[in-house]
C-alpha positions as protocol buffer text, in pm:
chain_id: "A"
residue {
  index: 1
  type: MET
  ca { x: 5812 y: 2101 z: 4803 }
}
residue {
  index: 2
  type: SER
  ca { x: 5723 y: 2110 z: 5147 }
}
residue {
  index: 3
  type: SER
  ca { x: 5912 y: 1910 z: 5390 }
}
residue {
  index: 4
  type: TYR
  ca { x: 5724 y: 1683 z: 5642 }
}
residue {
  index: 5
  type: LYS
  ca { x: 5812 y: 1438 z: 5896 }
}
residue {
  index: 6
  type: HIS
  ca { x: 5535 y: 1302 z: 6023 }
}
residue {
  index: 7
  type: ILE
  ca { x: 5308 y: 1225 z: 5678 }
}
residue {
  index: 8
  type: GLU
  ca { x: 5419 y: 1176 z: 5262 }
}
residue {
  index: 9
  type: VAL
  ca { x: 5269 y: 1423 z: 5087 }
}
residue {
  index: 10
  type: ALA
  ca { x: 5219 y: 1257 z: 4739 }
}
residue {
  index: 11
  type: PRO
  ca { x: 5038 y: 1480 z: 4524 }
}
residue {
  index: 12
  type: ILE
  ca { x: 4819 y: 1363 z: 4198 }
}
residue {
  index: 13
  type: THR
  ca { x: 4818 y: 1712 z: 3942 }
}
residue {
  index: 14
  type: GLY
  ca { x: 5086 y: 1967 z: 3974 }
}
residue {
  index: 15
  type: ASN
  ca { x: 4810 y: 2243 z: 4065 }
}
residue {
  index: 16
  type: ILE
  ca { x: 4550 y: 2048 z: 4269 }
}
residue {
  index: 17
  type: GLY
  ca { x: 4513 y: 1723 z: 4505 }
}
residue {
  index: 18
  type: ALA
  ca { x: 4774 y: 1504 z: 4670 }
}
residue {
  index: 19
  type: GLU
  ca { x: 4726 y: 1176 z: 4891 }
}
residue {
  index: 20
  type: ILE
  ca { x: 4833 y: 1210 z: 5220 }
}
residue {
  index: 21
  type: LEU
  ca { x: 5081 y: 831 z: 5360 }
}
residue {
  index: 22
  type: GLY
  ca { x: 5214 y: 673 z: 5637 }
}
residue {
  index: 23
  type: VAL
  ca { x: 4931 y: 755 z: 5916 }
}
residue {
  index: 24
  type: ASP
  ca { x: 4685 y: 607 z: 6126 }
}
residue {
  index: 25
  type: LEU
  ca { x: 4390 y: 897 z: 6192 }
}
residue {
  index: 26
  type: LYS
  ca { x: 4324 y: 720 z: 6510 }
}
residue {
  index: 27
  type: VAL
  ca { x: 4664 y: 848 z: 6640 }
}
residue {
  index: 28
  type: ASN
  ca { x: 4611 y: 1234 z: 6651 }
}
residue {
  index: 29
  type: ASP
  ca { x: 4892 y: 1343 z: 6719 }
}
residue {
  index: 30
  type: ALA
  ca { x: 4915 y: 1742 z: 6770 }
}
residue {
  index: 31
  type: GLU
  ca { x: 5233 y: 1765 z: 6513 }
}
residue {
  index: 32
  type: THR
  ca { x: 5116 y: 1569 z: 6247 }
}
residue {
  index: 33
  type: ILE
  ca { x: 4755 y: 1756 z: 6205 }
}
residue {
  index: 34
  type: GLN
  ca { x: 5004 y: 2080 z: 6203 }
}
residue {
  index: 35
  type: GLU
  ca { x: 5153 y: 1866 z: 5928 }
}
residue {
  index: 36
  type: ILE
  ca { x: 4806 y: 1733 z: 5789 }
}
residue {
  index: 37
  type: ARG
  ca { x: 4647 y: 2135 z: 5782 }
}
residue {
  index: 38
  type: ARG
  ca { x: 4968 y: 2257 z: 5577 }
}
residue {
  index: 39
  type: ALA
  ca { x: 4972 y: 1994 z: 5408 }
}
residue {
  index: 40
  type: LEU
  ca { x: 4585 y: 2063 z: 5369 }
}
residue {
  index: 41
  type: LEU
  ca { x: 4685 y: 2454 z: 5248 }
}
residue {
  index: 42
  type: GLU
  ca { x: 4934 y: 2356 z: 5040 }
}
residue {
  index: 43
  type: HIS
  ca { x: 4737 y: 2095 z: 4816 }
}
residue {
  index: 44
  type: VAL
  ca { x: 4422 y: 2271 z: 4897 }
}
residue {
  index: 45
  type: VAL
  ca { x: 4243 y: 1860 z: 4870 }
}
residue {
  index: 46
  type: VAL
  ca { x: 4402 y: 1626 z: 5036 }
}
residue {
  index: 47
  type: PHE
  ca { x: 4327 y: 1209 z: 5064 }
}
residue {
  index: 48
  type: PHE
  ca { x: 4334 y: 966 z: 5294 }
}
residue {
  index: 49
  type: ARG
  ca { x: 4328 y: 579 z: 5202 }
}
residue {
  index: 50
  type: ASP
  ca { x: 4225 y: 264 z: 5427 }
}
residue {
  index: 51
  type: GLN
  ca { x: 4112 y: 449 z: 5705 }
}
residue {
  index: 52
  type: ASP
  ca { x: 3942 y: 200 z: 5922 }
}
residue {
  index: 53
  type: LEU
  ca { x: 3797 y: 424 z: 6173 }
}
residue {
  index: 54
  type: ASP
  ca { x: 3459 y: 388 z: 6342 }
}
residue {
  index: 55
  type: MET
  ca { x: 3251 y: 693 z: 6393 }
}
residue {
  index: 56
  type: ALA
  ca { x: 3367 y: 845 z: 6715 }
}
residue {
  index: 57
  type: GLU
  ca { x: 3737 y: 792 z: 6577 }
}
residue {
  index: 58
  type: TYR
  ca { x: 3676 y: 976 z: 6282 }
}
residue {
  index: 59
  type: ILE
  ca { x: 3509 y: 1269 z: 6499 }
}
residue {
  index: 60
  type: SER
  ca { x: 3735 y: 1321 z: 6654 }
}
residue {
  index: 61
  type: PHE
  ca { x: 3985 y: 1317 z: 6353 }
}
residue {
  index: 62
  type: ALA
  ca { x: 3767 y: 1599 z: 6225 }
}
residue {
  index: 63
  type: GLN
  ca { x: 3709 y: 1835 z: 6568 }
}
residue {
  index: 64
  type: GLN
  ca { x: 4107 y: 1885 z: 6529 }
}
residue {
  index: 65
  type: PHE
  ca { x: 4040 y: 2142 z: 6286 }
}
residue {
  index: 66
  type: GLY
  ca { x: 3814 y: 2297 z: 6478 }
}
residue {
  index: 67
  type: PRO
  ca { x: 3459 y: 2317 z: 6576 }
}
residue {
  index: 68
  type: PHE
  ca { x: 3184 y: 2196 z: 6380 }
}
residue {
  index: 69
  type: GLY
  ca { x: 3015 y: 2383 z: 6078 }
}
residue {
  index: 70
  type: LYS
  ca { x: 2614 y: 2476 z: 6085 }
}
residue {
  index: 71
  type: GLU
  ca { x: 2438 y: 2210 z: 5871 }
}
residue {
  index: 72
  type: PRO
  ca { x: 2111 y: 2389 z: 5698 }
}
residue {
  index: 73
  type: PHE
  ca { x: 1837 y: 2210 z: 5474 }
}
residue {
  index: 74
  type: VAL
  ca { x: 1964 y: 1865 z: 5533 }
}
residue {
  index: 75
  type: GLU
  ca { x: 1879 y: 1616 z: 5801 }
}
residue {
  index: 76
  type: THR
  ca { x: 2208 y: 1509 z: 5979 }
}
residue {
  index: 77
  type: MET
  ca { x: 2284 y: 1140 z: 6158 }
}
residue {
  index: 78
  type: SER
  ca { x: 1987 y: 1109 z: 6451 }
}
residue {
  index: 79
  type: GLU
  ca { x: 2291 y: 944 z: 6652 }
}
residue {
  index: 80
  type: HIS
  ca { x: 2567 y: 1254 z: 6498 }
}
residue {
  index: 81
  type: PRO
  ca { x: 2383 y: 1596 z: 6485 }
}
residue {
  index: 82
  type: ASN
  ca { x: 2720 y: 1730 z: 6311 }
}
residue {
  index: 83
  type: VAL
  ca { x: 2709 y: 1430 z: 6017 }
}
residue {
  index: 84
  type: ILE
  ca { x: 2519 y: 1391 z: 5682 }
}
residue {
  index: 85
  type: ALA
  ca { x: 2496 y: 1032 z: 5526 }
}
residue {
  index: 86
  type: VAL
  ca { x: 2577 y: 1091 z: 5187 }
}
residue {
  index: 87
  type: VAL
  ca { x: 2330 y: 889 z: 5073 }
}
residue {
  index: 88
  type: LYS
  ca { x: 2245 y: 736 z: 4710 }
}
residue {
  index: 89
  type: GLU
  ca { x: 2017 y: 445 z: 4680 }
}
residue {
  index: 90
  type: ALA
  ca { x: 2029 y: 156 z: 4447 }
}
residue {
  index: 91
  type: THR
  ca { x: 1694 y: 235 z: 4361 }
}
residue {
  index: 92
  type: GLU
  ca { x: 1697 y: 530 z: 4271 }
}
residue {
  index: 93
  type: THR
  ca { x: 1837 y: 622 z: 3877 }
}
residue {
  index: 94
  type: LYS
  ca { x: 1720 y: 910 z: 3707 }
}
residue {
  index: 95
  type: THR
  ca { x: 1774 y: 1208 z: 3929 }
}
residue {
  index: 96
  type: ILE
  ca { x: 2021 y: 1435 z: 3974 }
}
residue {
  index: 97
  type: ASN
  ca { x: 2234 y: 1349 z: 4257 }
}
residue {
  index: 98
  type: PHE
  ca { x: 2386 y: 1554 z: 4666 }
}
residue {
  index: 99
  type: GLY
  ca { x: 2666 y: 1718 z: 4567 }
}
residue {
  index: 100
  type: GLY
  ca { x: 2629 y: 1690 z: 4136 }
}
residue {
  index: 101
  type: GLN
  ca { x: 2671 y: 2075 z: 4054 }
}
residue {
  index: 102
  type: TRP
  ca { x: 2997 y: 2201 z: 4136 }
}
residue {
  index: 103
  type: HIS
  ca { x: 2974 y: 2430 z: 4399 }
}
residue {
  index: 104
  type: SER
  ca { x: 3161 y: 2585 z: 4747 }
}
residue {
  index: 105
  type: ASP
  ca { x: 2962 y: 2380 z: 5065 }
}
residue {
  index: 106
  type: TRP
  ca { x: 2750 y: 2632 z: 5195 }
}
residue {
  index: 107
  type: SER
  ca { x: 2869 y: 2946 z: 5030 }
}
residue {
  index: 108
  type: PHE
  ca { x: 2517 y: 3092 z: 5166 }
}
residue {
  index: 109
  type: GLN
  ca { x: 2630 y: 3166 z: 5491 }
}
residue {
  index: 110
  type: GLU
  ca { x: 2761 y: 3427 z: 5653 }
}
residue {
  index: 111
  type: CYS
  ca { x: 3086 y: 3277 z: 5778 }
}
residue {
  index: 112
  type: PRO
  ca { x: 3107 y: 2944 z: 5506 }
}
residue {
  index: 113
  type: PRO
  ca { x: 3314 y: 2604 z: 5615 }
}
residue {
  index: 114
  type: PHE
  ca { x: 3676 y: 2607 z: 5646 }
}
residue {
  index: 115
  type: ALA
  ca { x: 3689 y: 2235 z: 5518 }
}
residue {
  index: 116
  type: THR
  ca { x: 3483 y: 1977 z: 5452 }
}
residue {
  index: 117
  type: LEU
  ca { x: 3597 y: 1622 z: 5514 }
}
residue {
  index: 118
  type: LEU
  ca { x: 3406 y: 1313 z: 5364 }
}
residue {
  index: 119
  type: ARG
  ca { x: 3451 y: 924 z: 5430 }
}
residue {
  index: 120
  type: GLY
  ca { x: 3391 y: 635 z: 5260 }
}
residue {
  index: 121
  type: ILE
  ca { x: 3094 y: 364 z: 5351 }
}
residue {
  index: 122
  type: ASP
  ca { x: 2963 y: 188 z: 5054 }
}
residue {
  index: 123
  type: ILE
  ca { x: 3173 y: 234 z: 4778 }
}
residue {
  index: 124
  type: PRO
  ca { x: 2964 y: 158 z: 4491 }
}
residue {
  index: 125
  type: PRO
  ca { x: 3187 y: -90 z: 4202 }
}
residue {
  index: 126
  type: TYR
  ca { x: 3265 y: 241 z: 3941 }
}
residue {
  index: 127
  type: GLY
  ca { x: 3146 y: 633 z: 3909 }
}
residue {
  index: 128
  type: GLY
  ca { x: 3103 y: 770 z: 4209 }
}
residue {
  index: 129
  type: ASP
  ca { x: 3436 y: 1006 z: 4179 }
}
residue {
  index: 130
  type: THR
  ca { x: 3499 y: 1364 z: 4320 }
}
residue {
  index: 131
  type: LEU
  ca { x: 3651 y: 1625 z: 4090 }
}
residue {
  index: 132
  type: PHE
  ca { x: 3838 y: 1850 z: 4280 }
}
residue {
  index: 133
  type: ALA
  ca { x: 3901 y: 2241 z: 4181 }
}
residue {
  index: 134
  type: ASN
  ca { x: 4199 y: 2497 z: 4283 }
}
residue {
  index: 135
  type: MET
  ca { x: 3994 y: 2891 z: 4219 }
}
residue {
  index: 136
  type: TYR
  ca { x: 4360 y: 3040 z: 4312 }
}
residue {
  index: 137
  type: LEU
  ca { x: 4417 y: 2929 z: 4002 }
}
residue {
  index: 138
  type: GLY
  ca { x: 4074 y: 2984 z: 3839 }
}
residue {
  index: 139
  type: TYR
  ca { x: 4151 y: 3437 z: 3973 }
}
residue {
  index: 140
  type: GLU
  ca { x: 4566 y: 3436 z: 3935 }
}
residue {
  index: 141
  type: THR
  ca { x: 4528 y: 3274 z: 3591 }
}
residue {
  index: 142
  type: LEU
  ca { x: 4297 y: 3534 z: 3477 }
}
residue {
  index: 143
  type: SER
  ca { x: 4393 y: 3876 z: 3274 }
}
residue {
  index: 144
  type: ASP
  ca { x: 4470 y: 4232 z: 3419 }
}
residue {
  index: 145
  type: GLY
  ca { x: 4193 y: 4385 z: 3257 }
}
residue {
  index: 146
  type: ILE
  ca { x: 4037 y: 4117 z: 3393 }
}
residue {
  index: 147
  type: LYS
  ca { x: 4161 y: 4132 z: 3753 }
}
residue {
  index: 148
  type: LYS
  ca { x: 4099 y: 4550 z: 3687 }
}
residue {
  index: 149
  type: LEU
  ca { x: 3701 y: 4424 z: 3623 }
}
residue {
  index: 150
  type: ILE
  ca { x: 3597 y: 4178 z: 3942 }
}
residue {
  index: 151
  type: GLU
  ca { x: 3826 y: 4237 z: 4257 }
}
residue {
  index: 152
  type: PRO
  ca { x: 3612 y: 4531 z: 4286 }
}
residue {
  index: 153
  type: LEU
  ca { x: 3258 y: 4298 z: 4273 }
}
residue {
  index: 154
  type: ILE
  ca { x: 3073 y: 4205 z: 4586 }
}
residue {
  index: 155
  type: ALA
  ca { x: 2885 y: 3797 z: 4467 }
}
residue {
  index: 156
  type: VAL
  ca { x: 2538 y: 3749 z: 4597 }
}
residue {
  index: 157
  type: HIS
  ca { x: 2449 y: 3404 z: 4778 }
}
residue {
  index: 158
  type: SER
  ca { x: 2163 y: 3265 z: 4859 }
}
residue {
  index: 159
  type: ALA
  ca { x: 2031 y: 2855 z: 4919 }
}
residue {
  index: 160
  type: ARG
  ca { x: 1754 y: 2909 z: 4721 }
}
residue {
  index: 161
  type: ARG
  ca { x: 1881 y: 2712 z: 4452 }
}
residue {
  index: 162
  type: PRO
  ca { x: 1819 y: 2370 z: 4603 }
}
residue {
  index: 163
  type: TYR
  ca { x: 1645 y: 2450 z: 4888 }
}
residue {
  index: 164
  type: GLY
  ca { x: 1389 y: 2717 z: 4787 }
}
residue {
  index: 165
  type: LEU
  ca { x: 970 y: 2704 z: 4829 }
}
residue {
  index: 166
  type: GLY
  ca { x: 1020 y: 2722 z: 4457 }
}
residue {
  index: 167
  type: LYS
  ca { x: 1157 y: 2465 z: 4219 }
}
residue {
  index: 168
  type: SER
  ca { x: 1532 y: 2285 z: 4377 }
}
residue {
  index: 169
  type: ILE
  ca { x: 1782 y: 2233 z: 4134 }
}
residue {
  index: 170
  type: LEU
  ca { x: 1816 y: 1887 z: 4323 }
}
residue {
  index: 171
  type: GLY
  ca { x: 1457 y: 1754 z: 4087 }
}
residue {
  index: 172
  type: ASP
  ca { x: 1220 y: 1578 z: 4359 }
}
residue {
  index: 173
  type: THR
  ca { x: 1372 y: 1615 z: 4640 }
}
residue {
  index: 174
  type: ASP
  ca { x: 1074 y: 1404 z: 4793 }
}
residue {
  index: 175
  type: LYS
  ca { x: 1199 y: 1056 z: 4650 }
}
residue {
  index: 176
  type: LYS
  ca { x: 1522 y: 1126 z: 4786 }
}
residue {
  index: 177
  type: ALA
  ca { x: 1723 y: 860 z: 5020 }
}
residue {
  index: 178
  type: MET
  ca { x: 1849 y: 1231 z: 5206 }
}
residue {
  index: 179
  type: LYS
  ca { x: 1573 y: 1379 z: 5407 }
}
residue {
  index: 180
  type: ILE
  ca { x: 1671 y: 1775 z: 5217 }
}
residue {
  index: 181
  type: VAL
  ca { x: 1427 y: 2091 z: 5462 }
}
residue {
  index: 182
  type: ARG
  ca { x: 1298 y: 2336 z: 5164 }
}
residue {
  index: 183
  type: SER
  ca { x: 1267 y: 2646 z: 5371 }
}
residue {
  index: 184
  type: GLU
  ca { x: 1175 y: 3021 z: 5352 }
}
residue {
  index: 185
  type: GLU
  ca { x: 1510 y: 3056 z: 5516 }
}
residue {
  index: 186
  type: ALA
  ca { x: 1667 y: 2889 z: 5223 }
}
residue {
  index: 187
  type: HIS
  ca { x: 1546 y: 3236 z: 5029 }
}
residue {
  index: 188
  type: ASN
  ca { x: 1803 y: 3442 z: 5262 }
}
residue {
  index: 189
  type: GLU
  ca { x: 2093 y: 3630 z: 5074 }
}
residue {
  index: 190
  type: VAL
  ca { x: 2465 y: 3669 z: 5201 }
}
residue {
  index: 191
  type: GLU
  ca { x: 2650 y: 3942 z: 5042 }
}
residue {
  index: 192
  type: HIS
  ca { x: 3091 y: 3815 z: 5007 }
}
residue {
  index: 193
  type: PRO
  ca { x: 3415 y: 3984 z: 4806 }
}
residue {
  index: 194
  type: LEU
  ca { x: 3380 y: 3822 z: 4437 }
}
residue {
  index: 195
  type: VAL
  ca { x: 3800 y: 3836 z: 4497 }
}
residue {
  index: 196
  type: ARG
  ca { x: 3849 y: 3631 z: 4835 }
}
residue {
  index: 197
  type: VAL
  ca { x: 4184 y: 3665 z: 5002 }
}
residue {
  index: 198
  type: HIS
  ca { x: 4228 y: 3329 z: 5182 }
}
residue {
  index: 199
  type: PRO
  ca { x: 4286 y: 3359 z: 5592 }
}
residue {
  index: 200
  type: GLU
  ca { x: 4571 y: 3194 z: 5558 }
}
residue {
  index: 201
  type: THR
  ca { x: 4800 y: 3215 z: 5324 }
}
residue {
  index: 202
  type: GLY
  ca { x: 4687 y: 3544 z: 5187 }
}
residue {
  index: 203
  type: ARG
  ca { x: 4597 y: 3408 z: 4822 }
}
residue {
  index: 204
  type: LYS
  ca { x: 4374 y: 3561 z: 4607 }
}
residue {
  index: 205
  type: LEU
  ca { x: 4111 y: 3358 z: 4517 }
}
residue {
  index: 206
  type: LEU
  ca { x: 3779 y: 3370 z: 4315 }
}
residue {
  index: 207
  type: PHE
  ca { x: 3489 y: 3285 z: 4595 }
}
residue {
  index: 208
  type: ILE
  ca { x: 3140 y: 3223 z: 4390 }
}
residue {
  index: 209
  type: ASN
  ca { x: 2992 y: 2897 z: 4251 }
}
residue {
  index: 210
  type: PRO
  ca { x: 2722 y: 2819 z: 3974 }
}
residue {
  index: 211
  type: VAL
  ca { x: 2549 y: 2647 z: 4340 }
}
residue {
  index: 212
  type: TYR
  ca { x: 2477 y: 2925 z: 4593 }
}
residue {
  index: 213
  type: THR
  ca { x: 2618 y: 3227 z: 4379 }
}
residue {
  index: 214
  type: VAL
  ca { x: 2268 y: 3456 z: 4285 }
}
residue {
  index: 215
  type: ARG
  ca { x: 2389 y: 3708 z: 4133 }
}
residue {
  index: 216
  type: LEU
  ca { x: 2646 y: 3955 z: 4207 }
}
residue {
  index: 217
  type: LYS
  ca { x: 2589 y: 4289 z: 4328 }
}
residue {
  index: 218
  type: GLY
  ca { x: 2366 y: 4549 z: 4209 }
}
residue {
  index: 219
  type: MET
  ca { x: 2313 y: 4320 z: 3924 }
}
residue {
  index: 220
  type: SER
  ca { x: 2002 y: 4175 z: 3804 }
}
residue {
  index: 221
  type: GLU
  ca { x: 2072 y: 3752 z: 3766 }
}
residue {
  index: 222
  type: SER
  ca { x: 2029 y: 3767 z: 3410 }
}
residue {
  index: 223
  type: GLU
  ca { x: 2289 y: 4092 z: 3420 }
}
residue {
  index: 224
  type: SER
  ca { x: 2509 y: 3870 z: 3596 }
}
residue {
  index: 225
  type: LYS
  ca { x: 2532 y: 3573 z: 3412 }
}
residue {
  index: 226
  type: ASP
  ca { x: 2731 y: 3611 z: 3173 }
}
residue {
  index: 227
  type: LEU
  ca { x: 3007 y: 3716 z: 3342 }
}
residue {
  index: 228
  type: LEU
  ca { x: 2982 y: 3479 z: 3614 }
}
residue {
  index: 229
  type: ASN
  ca { x: 2955 y: 3152 z: 3339 }
}
residue {
  index: 230
  type: GLN
  ca { x: 3244 y: 3301 z: 3229 }
}
residue {
  index: 231
  type: LEU
  ca { x: 3425 y: 3293 z: 3512 }
}
residue {
  index: 232
  type: TYR
  ca { x: 3315 y: 2952 z: 3611 }
}
residue {
  index: 233
  type: ARG
  ca { x: 3491 y: 2844 z: 3278 }
}
residue {
  index: 234
  type: HIS
  ca { x: 3763 y: 3027 z: 3232 }
}
residue {
  index: 235
  type: ALA
  ca { x: 3802 y: 2845 z: 3642 }
}
residue {
  index: 236
  type: LEU
  ca { x: 3723 y: 2462 z: 3619 }
}
residue {
  index: 237
  type: ASN
  ca { x: 3999 y: 2423 z: 3320 }
}
residue {
  index: 238
  type: GLU
  ca { x: 4031 y: 2055 z: 3380 }
}
residue {
  index: 239
  type: ALA
  ca { x: 4410 y: 2101 z: 3427 }
}
residue {
  index: 240
  type: PHE
  ca { x: 4334 y: 2310 z: 3772 }
}
residue {
  index: 241
  type: THR
  ca { x: 4123 y: 2054 z: 3830 }
}
residue {
  index: 242
  type: CYS
  ca { x: 4152 y: 1618 z: 4034 }
}
residue {
  index: 243
  type: ARG
  ca { x: 3990 y: 1346 z: 4083 }
}
residue {
  index: 244
  type: PHE
  ca { x: 3956 y: 1124 z: 4300 }
}
residue {
  index: 245
  type: ARG
  ca { x: 3786 y: 787 z: 4247 }
}
residue {
  index: 246
  type: TRP
  ca { x: 3622 y: 652 z: 4640 }
}
residue {
  index: 247
  type: ARG
  ca { x: 3726 y: 358 z: 4776 }
}
residue {
  index: 248
  type: LYS
  ca { x: 3576 y: 204 z: 5168 }
}
residue {
  index: 249
  type: ASN
  ca { x: 3799 y: 393 z: 5411 }
}
residue {
  index: 250
  type: SER
  ca { x: 3856 y: 647 z: 5172 }
}
residue {
  index: 251
  type: ILE
  ca { x: 3904 y: 968 z: 5343 }
}
residue {
  index: 252
  type: ALA
  ca { x: 3910 y: 1341 z: 5122 }
}
residue {
  index: 253
  type: MET
  ca { x: 3902 y: 1615 z: 5303 }
}
residue {
  index: 254
  type: TRP
  ca { x: 3933 y: 1980 z: 5160 }
}
residue {
  index: 255
  type: ASP
  ca { x: 3966 y: 2312 z: 5185 }
}
residue {
  index: 256
  type: ASN
  ca { x: 3658 y: 2500 z: 5076 }
}
residue {
  index: 257
  type: ARG
  ca { x: 3735 y: 2893 z: 5118 }
}
residue {
  index: 258
  type: CYS
  ca { x: 3982 y: 2815 z: 4749 }
}
residue {
  index: 259
  type: SER
  ca { x: 3829 y: 2488 z: 4620 }
}
residue {
  index: 260
  type: MET
  ca { x: 3480 y: 2433 z: 4414 }
}
residue {
  index: 261
  type: HIS
  ca { x: 3373 y: 2012 z: 4420 }
}
residue {
  index: 262
  type: LEU
  ca { x: 3129 y: 1789 z: 4253 }
}
residue {
  index: 263
  type: ALA
  ca { x: 3027 y: 1454 z: 4280 }
}
residue {
  index: 264
  type: ILE
  ca { x: 3035 y: 1237 z: 3947 }
}
residue {
  index: 265
  type: ASN
  ca { x: 2653 y: 1053 z: 3901 }
}
residue {
  index: 266
  type: ASP
  ca { x: 2782 y: 746 z: 3739 }
}
residue {
  index: 267
  type: TYR
  ca { x: 2652 y: 407 z: 3888 }
}
residue {
  index: 268
  type: ASP
  ca { x: 2269 y: 372 z: 3834 }
}
residue {
  index: 269
  type: GLY
  ca { x: 2134 y: 100 z: 3990 }
}
residue {
  index: 270
  type: TYR
  ca { x: 2412 y: 131 z: 4239 }
}
residue {
  index: 271
  type: ARG
  ca { x: 2406 y: 233 z: 4650 }
}
residue {
  index: 272
  type: ARG
  ca { x: 2640 y: 498 z: 4747 }
}
residue {
  index: 273
  type: GLU
  ca { x: 2721 y: 634 z: 5098 }
}
residue {
  index: 274
  type: LEU
  ca { x: 2990 y: 895 z: 5245 }
}
residue {
  index: 275
  type: HIS
  ca { x: 3004 y: 1040 z: 5563 }
}
residue {
  index: 276
  type: ARG
  ca { x: 3031 y: 1444 z: 5562 }
}
residue {
  index: 277
  type: ILE
  ca { x: 3153 y: 1637 z: 5862 }
}
residue {
  index: 278
  type: THR
  ca { x: 3239 y: 2058 z: 5782 }
}
residue {
  index: 279
  type: ILE
  ca { x: 3498 y: 2192 z: 5993 }
}
residue {
  index: 280
  type: ALA
  ca { x: 3352 y: 2600 z: 6086 }
}
residue {
  index: 281
  type: GLY
  ca { x: 3519 y: 2874 z: 5874 }
}
residue {
  index: 282
  type: ASP
  ca { x: 3550 y: 3248 z: 5926 }
}
residue {
  index: 283
  type: GLU
  ca { x: 3417 y: 3565 z: 5765 }
}
residue {
  index: 284
  type: PRO
  ca { x: 3517 y: 3641 z: 5397 }
}
residue {
  index: 285
  type: TYR
  ca { x: 3745 y: 3930 z: 5292 }
}
residue {
  index: 286
  type: GLY
  ca { x: 3898 y: 4086 z: 5013 }
}
residue {
  index: 287
  type: THR
  ca { x: 3971 y: 4395 z: 4828 }
}
residue {
  index: 288
  type: ALA
  ca { x: 3541 y: 4426 z: 4788 }
}
residue {
  index: 289
  type: LYS
  ca { x: 3500 y: 4381 z: 5125 }
}
residue {
  index: 290
  type: PRO
  ca { x: 3770 y: 4465 z: 5396 }
}
residue {
  index: 291
  type: LYS
  ca { x: 3882 y: 4202 z: 5682 }
}
residue {
  index: 292
  type: PRO
  ca { x: 3643 y: 4143 z: 5958 }
}
residue {
  index: 293
  type: ASP
  ca { x: 3744 y: 4269 z: 6278 }
}
residue {
  index: 294
  type: ILE
  ca { x: 3748 y: 3933 z: 6469 }
}
residue {
  index: 295
  type: SER
  ca { x: 3754 y: 4088 z: 6855 }
}
residue {
  index: 296
  type: ARG
  ca { x: 3350 y: 4131 z: 6786 }
}
residue {
  index: 297
  type: LYS
  ca { x: 3343 y: 3794 z: 6564 }
}
residue {
  index: 298
  type: VAL
  ca { x: 3305 y: 3487 z: 6690 }
}
residue {
  index: 299
  type: LEU
  ca { x: 3394 y: 3202 z: 6389 }
}
residue {
  index: 300
  type: SER
  ca { x: 3070 y: 3033 z: 6299 }
}
residue {
  index: 301
  type: ALA
  ca { x: 2996 y: 2912 z: 5993 }
}
residue {
  index: 302
  type: GLY
  ca { x: 2670 y: 3008 z: 6056 }
}
């Protein structure tokens, strides 16, 4: 267990997730930020309670971890172009909520986000929890035979299922409070190694998700389906997950490179609003795709 001088870290399960206590996020000294980042790397997702920040303070905290990521296909806040208001109104019943399928944020980008931050603004009296899954364990607990089979594979990612011009897995996007932008651009495809090497920890993990991973390279979607679904079922073992119950002024921050998450849609008739920021990441690499030459690449989410 790592020791910390400026924060208290309280794990919420044995495999993923920890609350960070004894810290005021309005005070962003370098040593505290470094320890928060270390806790994030250790626990995959970290949570803060009772952080009464205004928007400027929230953005300032997020910026301590790197430049903003790019936010495609979803309209950001007019006065804060790097913040998405994740909103489901009380009138939006019997519909699919934003984030309501297991996914990794924007994995269809060439450089998906390093991290995502989410802050509770308007929280229903019950429901609306977020689940997180540890994708390190999704890989590490596989048999040696399956590891050998999947390590050479490339996964193809695309935004077309939720944001393309066909039928959306988000349902009727025109009736949602959030402004969803459907476009031809969402049909673009990006290739990432199925088994990714984390650039900071050096650990291998599964870098796939049911929303944006559309197939395996060299295979059709139907040919890829069985193997991908087998890996999802394994990775989403309850023992590899944690559940976070939101309160106003709570903040969750997760390492998007080694996790999936899911927003539970069980609060019909109540309003829920959270503010989301992504932090730019790097190009995924692994056995099937060597580490890129960073001297010619700028780390960005786009």
